[in-house]
C-alpha positions in Angstrom: 5.9 5.8 24.9 5.4 6.4 21.1 7.2 9.2 19.3 5.2 11.6 17.1 6.4 14.2 14.6 4.3 17.4 14.5 4.2 19.2 11.2 2.4 22.5 11.2 3.2 25.9 9.7 1.1 27.9 12.2 3.4 28.7 15.1 0.6 28.8 17.8 -0.9 25.5 16.6 2.4 23.8 16.4 3.3 24.9 19.9 -0.1 23.9 21.2 0.2 20.4 19.7 3.8 20.0 21.0 2.7 21.0 24.5 -0.7 19.2 24.7 0.0 15.9 23.0 1.1 13.9 26.0 -1.6 15.5 28.2 -4.3 14.4 25.7 -2.9 10.9 25.4 -0.1 9.7 27.7 1.1 7.1 25.2 2.5 9.8 22.9 5.2 12.4 23.1 5.9 15.2 20.6 9.4 14.0 19.8 10.0 16.7 17.2 8.3 19.5 15.3 8.6 20.8 11.7 7.2 24.0 10.2 6.6 22.5 6.7 6.9 19.4 4.7 10.5 19.8 3.6 11.6 20.2 7.2 9.6 17.1 8.1 11.4 15.1 5.4 14.7 16.2 6.9 13.5 15.1 10.4 12.3 11.7 9.0 15.6 11.1 7.4 17.5 11.3 10.7 15.0 10.2 13.4 12.6 7.4 14.1 8.9 8.3 14.6 5.9 6.1 15.3 3.4 8.5 13.8 3.1 11.8 11.9 0.6 14.6 12.8 0.5 17.1 9.9 -1.4 20.1 8.7 -2.8 19.6 5.2 -2.1 23.1 3.8 1.5 24.4 4.2 3.8 26.4 1.9 6.3 24.4 -0.2 5.5 20.7 0.4 1.9 20.4 1.8 0.5 17.6 3.9 -0.6 15.4 1.0 2.8 15.6 -0.7 4.4 14.8 2.6 2.0 11.8 3.1 2.9 10.6 -0.4 6.6 10.9 0.4 6.2 8.9 3.6 4.1 6.2 2.0 6.9 5.5 -0.5 9.1 4.5 2.3 6.5 3.2 4.9 3.1 2.0 3.9 1.8 1.6 7.5 3.1 4.4 9.8 0.0 6.2 11.1 -0.5 9.7 9.6 -3.0 12.0 11.2 -4.1 14.9 9.0 -5.3 18.3 10.2 -7.7 19.9 7.8 -9.6 23.2 7.4 -13.3 23.5 6.7 -12.8 24.4 3.0 -10.5 21.5 2.2 -13.0 18.7 1.4 -11.2 17.6 -1.8 -7.9 17.5 0.1 -9.4 15.2 2.7 -10.8 12.9 0.0 -7.3 12.6 -1.5 -6.0 11.8 2.0 -8.2 8.8 2.1 -6.4 7.4 -0.9 -3.1 7.8 0.9 -4.2 5.4 3.7 -4.0 8.1 6.3 -5.1 7.0 9.8 -7.7 9.8 10.1 -8.0 13.5 9.7 -9.5 16.1 12.1 -11.0 19.4 11.2 -9.9 22.7 12.5 -10.5 24.3 14.9 -9.3 21.2 16.8 -11.6 19.6 19.3 -9.6 18.2 22.2 -11.9 15.3 22.8 -11.6 14.3 19.1 -7.9 14.7 19.2 -7.5 12.7 22.3 -9.7 9.9 20.9 -7.7 9.9 17.6 -4.4 9.7 19.5 -5.6 6.9 21.7 -6.7 4.8 18.7 -3.5 5.7 16.9 -1.5 4.4 19.8 -3.3 1.1 19.6 -2.4 0.9 15.9 1.3 1.8 16.6 1.5 -1.0 19.2 -0.1 -3.6 16.9 2.2 -2.5 14.1 5.2 -2.9 16.3 4.1 -6.4 17.5 3.3 -7.6 13.9 6.2 -6.0 12.1 8.0 -9.3 11.2 11.6 -8.3 11.5 11.7 -5.5 14.2 15.1 -4.4 12.9 14.1 -4.2 9.3 10.8 -2.5 10.3 12.6 0.1 12.3 15.1 0.7 9.5 12.3 1.2 7.0 10.7 3.7 9.4 13.9 5.7 9.2 15.5 4.7 12.5 19.2 5.4 11.7 20.6 3.1 14.4 18.5 0.1 13.2 19.6 0.8 9.6 23.3 0.9 10.6 23.0 -2.3 12.5 21.2 -4.0 9.6 23.6 -2.9 6.9 26.6 -3.7 9.1 25.5 -7.3 9.1 24.1 -7.7 5.6 25.7 -5.2 3.2 26.0 -5.3 0.3 22.3 -5.9 -0.1 19.2 -5.0 -2.1 15.6 -4.3 -1.1 12.8 -6.1 -2.9 9.1 -5.3 -2.7 6.5 -8.0 -3.5 2.8 -7.8 -4.3 0.2 -9.9 -6.1 -0.4 -9.1 -9.8 -3.4 -6.9 -10.6 -6.3 -8.9 -11.9 -9.8 -7.9 -13.1 -12.6 -8.4 -10.7 -10.1 -9.2 -8.0 -12.1 -10.0 -4.8 -9.4 -12.1 -3.2 -6.5 -9.6 -3.3 -6.3 -9.3 0.5 -6.0 -13.1 0.8 -3.3 -13.2 -1.9 -1.4 -10.5 -0.1 -1.5 -12.5 3.1 -0.3 -15.7 1.3 2.6 -13.9 -0.4 3.7 -12.4 3.0 3.6 -15.8 4.6 5.7 -17.2 1.8 8.2 -14.4 2.0 8.5 -14.8 5.8 9.1 -18.6 5.4 11.9 -17.9 2.9 13.4 -14.7 4.4 12.7 -14.6 8.1 14.0 -12.5 9.8 14.7 -10.2 6.8 11.0 -9.8 5.9 8.4 -7.2 6.8 4.7 -7.2 5.8 3.4 -3.7 4.9 -0.1 -2.5 3.9 -0.1 -3.4 0.2 3.2 -5.2 -0.2 5.9 -7.2 1.5 9.5 -6.0 1.9 12.5 -8.3 2.0 16.2 -7.5 2.4 18.3 -9.6 0.0 22.0 -9.9 1.0 24.4 -10.2 -2.0 28.1 -11.2 -2.0 29.1 -8.1 -4.0 27.4 -5.1 -5.5 28.0 -6.5 -9.0 25.8 -9.5 -8.2 22.8 -7.5 -7.2 20.9 -7.9 -10.4 21.6 -11.6 -10.7 20.8 -12.4 -7.1 17.6 -10.3 -7.1 16.4 -11.9 -10.4 17.1 -15.4 -9.1 15.3 -14.6 -5.8 12.2 -13.3 -7.4 12.1 -16.2 -9.8 11.8 -18.5 -6.9 8.8 -16.6 -5.7 7.1 -16.6 -9.1 7.8 -20.3 -9.6 5.8 -20.9 -6.4 3.2 -18.2 -7.2 3.0 -17.1 -10.8 0.9 -14.1 -9.7 3.8 -12.6 -7.7 5.2 -9.3 -8.9 8.3 -7.6 -7.6 10.4 -4.4 -7.8 13.9 -4.2 -6.4 16.8 -1.8 -6.0 20.3 -2.0 -4.6 20.8 -0.4 -1.2 23.6 2.1 -1.8 25.2 5.1 -0.1 21.9 7.0 -0.1 20.5 4.4 2.3 17.4 2.2 2.8 14.8 4.9 2.3 16.1 5.8 -1.1 16.2 2.1 -2.1 12.6 1.7 -0.8 11.5 4.6 -3.0 13.2 3.2 -6.1 12.0 -0.4 -5.4 8.4 1.0 -4.9 8.5 2.7 -8.3 9.8 -0.5 -9.9 7.0 -2.5 -8.2 4.4 -0.1 -9.5 5.7 -0.5 -13.0 5.9 -4.3 -12.7 2.2 -4.4 -11.6 1.2 -2.0 -14.4 3.0 -3.9 -17.1 2.2 -7.3 -15.6 5.8 -8.5 -15.6 7.3 -10.7 -12.9 10.1 -8.5 -11.8 11.3 -5.0 -12.5 14.6 -3.4 -11.6 15.0 0.2 -10.4 17.6 0.5 -13.1 15.4 1.8 -15.9 15.9 0.9 -19.6 14.5 3.2 -22.2 11.3 1.2 -22.6 10.6 1.1 -18.9 11.4 4.8 -18.4 9.0 5.6 -21.2 6.2 3.5 -19.7 6.8 5.0 -16.2 6.6 8.5 -17.7 3.4 7.6 -19.5 1.8 6.2 -16.3 2.8 9.3 -14.3 1.4 11.6 -17.0 -1.9 9.7 -17.2 -2.2 9.7 -13.4 -1.6 13.4 -13.2 -4.2 14.0 -15.9 -6.8 11.8 -14.2 -6.2 13.4 -10.8 -6.6 16.9 -12.3 -9.9 15.8 -13.7 -11.0 14.4 -10.3 -9.9 17.6 -8.5 -12.0 19.6 -11.0 -15.0 17.3 -10.6 -15.5 16.6 -14.3 -13.8 14.7 -17.2 -13.7 16.9 -20.3 -13.9 15.3 -23.7 -10.4 16.4 -24.3 -9.0 14.7 -21.2 -11.1 11.6 -21.8 -9.7 11.3 -25.4 -6.2 11.8 -24.1 -6.5 9.1 -21.4 -8.0 6.7 -24.0 -5.3 7.3 -26.5 -2.4 7.0 -24.0 -3.6 3.5 -22.8 -3.3 2.2 -26.4 0.5 3.0 -26.2 0.9 0.2 -23.6 1.5 -3.4 -24.9 -1.8 -5.0 -25.6 -1.4 -7.6 -22.8 -0.7 -4.9 -20.2 -3.5 -2.4 -21.0 -6.0 -3.8 -18.4 -3.3 -4.0 -15.6 -2.2 -0.5 -16.5 -5.8 0.7 -16.2 -6.1 -1.0 -12.8 -2.9 0.5 -11.6 -4.1 4.0 -12.6 -7.5 3.6 -10.8 -5.9 2.0 -7.8 -3.5 5.0 -7.4 -5.8 7.9 -8.3 -7.3 10.4 -5.8 -11.0 9.4 -6.3 -13.1 8.1 -3.4 -12.6 4.4 -2.7 -16.2 3.5 -3.5 -16.0 5.3 -6.8 -12.7 3.5 -7.6 -14.2 0.2 -6.7 -17.2 0.8 -9.0 -14.9 1.8 -11.9 -12.6 -1.2 -11.4 -15.6 -3.5 -11.7 -15.8 -2.3 -15.4 -12.4 -3.9 -16.1 -13.1 -7.5 -16.8 -10.2 -8.5 -19.0 -11.9 -8.3 -22.4 -11.6 -5.3 -24.8 -9.2 -3.1 -22.8 -9.9 0.1 -24.7 -13.7 -0.3 -24.4 -13.5 -1.3 -20.7 -11.1 1.7 -19.9 -13.7 4.0 -21.5 -16.5 2.4 -19.4 -14.4 2.7 -16.3 -13.7 6.4 -16.8 -17.4 7.0 -17.4 -18.3 5.0 -14.3 -15.8 6.8 -12.2 -17.2 10.3 -13.0 -20.8 9.1 -13.0 -20.3 7.6 -9.6 -18.8 10.9 -8.4 -21.9 12.8 -9.5 -24.1 10.1 -7.9 -22.1 10.3 -4.7 -22.7 14.0 -4.5 -26.5 13.2 -4.7 -26.3 10.4 -2.0 -24.1 12.2 0.4 -27.1 13.8 2.1 -28.7 10.4 2.5 -25.6 9.0 4.3 -25.3 12.0 6.6 -29.0 11.8 7.4 -28.6 8.1 8.3 -25.6 9.0 10.5 -27.5 11.8 12.2 -30.5 9.5 12.8 -28.2 6.8 14.3 -26.6 9.3 16.6 -29.9 10.6 17.8 -30.8 7.1 18.9 -27.4 6.1 20.3 -25.8 9.4 21.6 -25.8 8.2 25.2 -23.5 5.3 24.2 -19.8 5.5 23.6 -20.2 6.1 19.8 -16.8 6.8 18.1 -16.3 8.2 14.7 -14.6 5.0 13.6 -17.4 2.9 15.0 -20.0 5.0 13.2 -18.1 4.8 9.9 -17.7 1.1 10.2 -21.5 0.7 10.8 -22.1 2.5 7.5 -19.2 0.9 5.6 -17.2 4.0 4.9 -13.9 5.3 6.2 -13.8 7.6 9.3 -12.1 10.4 7.3 -14.6 10.2 4.5 -17.6 10.3 6.9 -16.1 13.1 8.9 -15.6 15.2 5.9 -19.1 14.6 4.5 -20.7 15.3 7.9 -18.8 18.6 8.2 -19.7 19.7 4.7 -23.4 18.8 5.0 -24.1 19.8 8.6 -21.7 22.8 8.8 -20.2 21.3 12.0 -18.1 18.3 12.9 -19.4 14.9 14.0 -18.1 15.6 17.6 -19.9 19.0 17.7 -23.2 17.4 16.6 -22.8 14.6 19.1 -22.0 17.1 21.9 -25.1 19.2 20.9 -27.4 16.1 21.2 -25.9 15.2 24.6 -26.1 18.7 26.0 -29.7 19.4 24.9 -30.8 16.1 26.4 -28.9 16.9 29.6 -30.6 20.3 29.8 -34.0 18.7 29.3 -33.4 16.1 32.0 -32.1 18.8 34.4 -35.5 20.6 34.2 -37.8 17.6 33.8 -36.2 15.7 36.7 -35.4 18.4 39.4 -34.4 15.8 42.0 -32.0 13.9 39.7 -28.4 13.9 40.7 -25.9 15.7 38.5 -23.8 12.6 37.9 -27.0 10.6 37.1 -27.9 13.1 34.4 -24.3 13.0 33.1 -24.3 9.2 32.9 -27.7 9.2 31.1 -26.2 11.3 28.3 -22.9 9.4 27.9 -20.6 10.9 30.5 -19.1 8.5 33.0 -17.2 11.2 34.9 -19.3 13.7 36.8 -16.3 16.1 36.8 -16.0 15.9 33.0 -19.7 16.3 32.5 -19.8 19.4 34.7 -16.8 20.9 32.9 -18.3 20.2 29.4 -21.8 21.4 30.4 -20.3 24.7 31.8 -18.4 25.3 28.6 -21.4 24.7 26.5 -24.0 26.7 28.4 -21.8 29.1 30.3 -23.3 27.9 33.6 -22.6 24.9 35.8 -25.4 22.2 35.8 -26.7 23.3 39.2 -26.7 27.0 38.3 -28.4 26.2 35.0 -31.2 24.3 36.8 -31.5 27.1 39.4 -31.8 29.8 36.8 -34.2 28.0 34.5 -36.4 26.9 37.4 -36.8 30.5 38.5 
């Protein structure tokens, strides 16, 4: 059974989720609950969880901030976001944080059950493919695993590896795979592949040798693959999670500056570059949240890029676009403008493309929703899932769900239920001799009991009573 952390500031909703989770999906248990993001951070520091189910709007640390915190330590743990109707921009940002999915409130039990089932499959696959189960468990925050790991290998450091950013990089996924295979060959069993990077634990003979050993280790990787970039940090008294956060920041800087290796021990030059990156990302995300790029912001973003070394300007721009909160399609379109030529001109073109694409997206949303609606009208009797529908149209489930709700004023599951119930009602009257379970099967229900229950909730009458009343 997998362990879930429930993070919700509404007492009733939190209690409901804690009570119903196992009933909705037997593979999960609500192992712990938290009333806000800060309490969740405390729980994550002391307990191991296989997934996090969190509200998006909470006082203090909200769901997105919590997801960012989790992603710094664990790039793959499933995060299920719960979102309100008026939080479309929040949901778009959640897509950038690689959340598993998000569900709109008020919660639909069928949707929640389906999401939990799919999440259990991901958790199982993640456990099977983790590489080093002990290191994977330690990086997930399992205290016992971390103690066992450090007892055997301390003193040590954590290094995070990823391929360098390159313009028009269509083969990045393959390069990630090759780098992970190389790391596993060299460091099994102290190696774990994560979503956008590979983590390795590097034992050192003494704390004073950490820098030397890490540099030498990463040099061996870059000699074999000149495109390898790494960030590393010593594992100290604060533990593995703190080291992972520091190493992650170092890796981001190494990718942005296009240098082979970056220590978490900042020098003045690296600290200045990191502060510049953070300021630019904050400025860009504020423009994305506002829906427009003012001339003042545009000028500031263009000026700040020129403060990077000339050879690193394109990679810094790629790093910013890869980390920003814009839609994946808009980011991909903007990244296509970065070709490795005149960095300043290409950065300007990328910014213009990003916000032009955002405006175009607003105009094409209705088309995507119409196509989704038409598809459902043809296939509603089949087991159509949100993830399957999203895959059919080449978008993420979270993105499609948010667009559907915004355009239609109801969720995907509510629209699908409406199609099924209306067709069921039509068949009940058009085919008076048809069996109830045959009608249910014809509209996508393989359990007569479930169909009767859903039909009764939708129309306020059982199928037989509905037919009797309408016939009269």
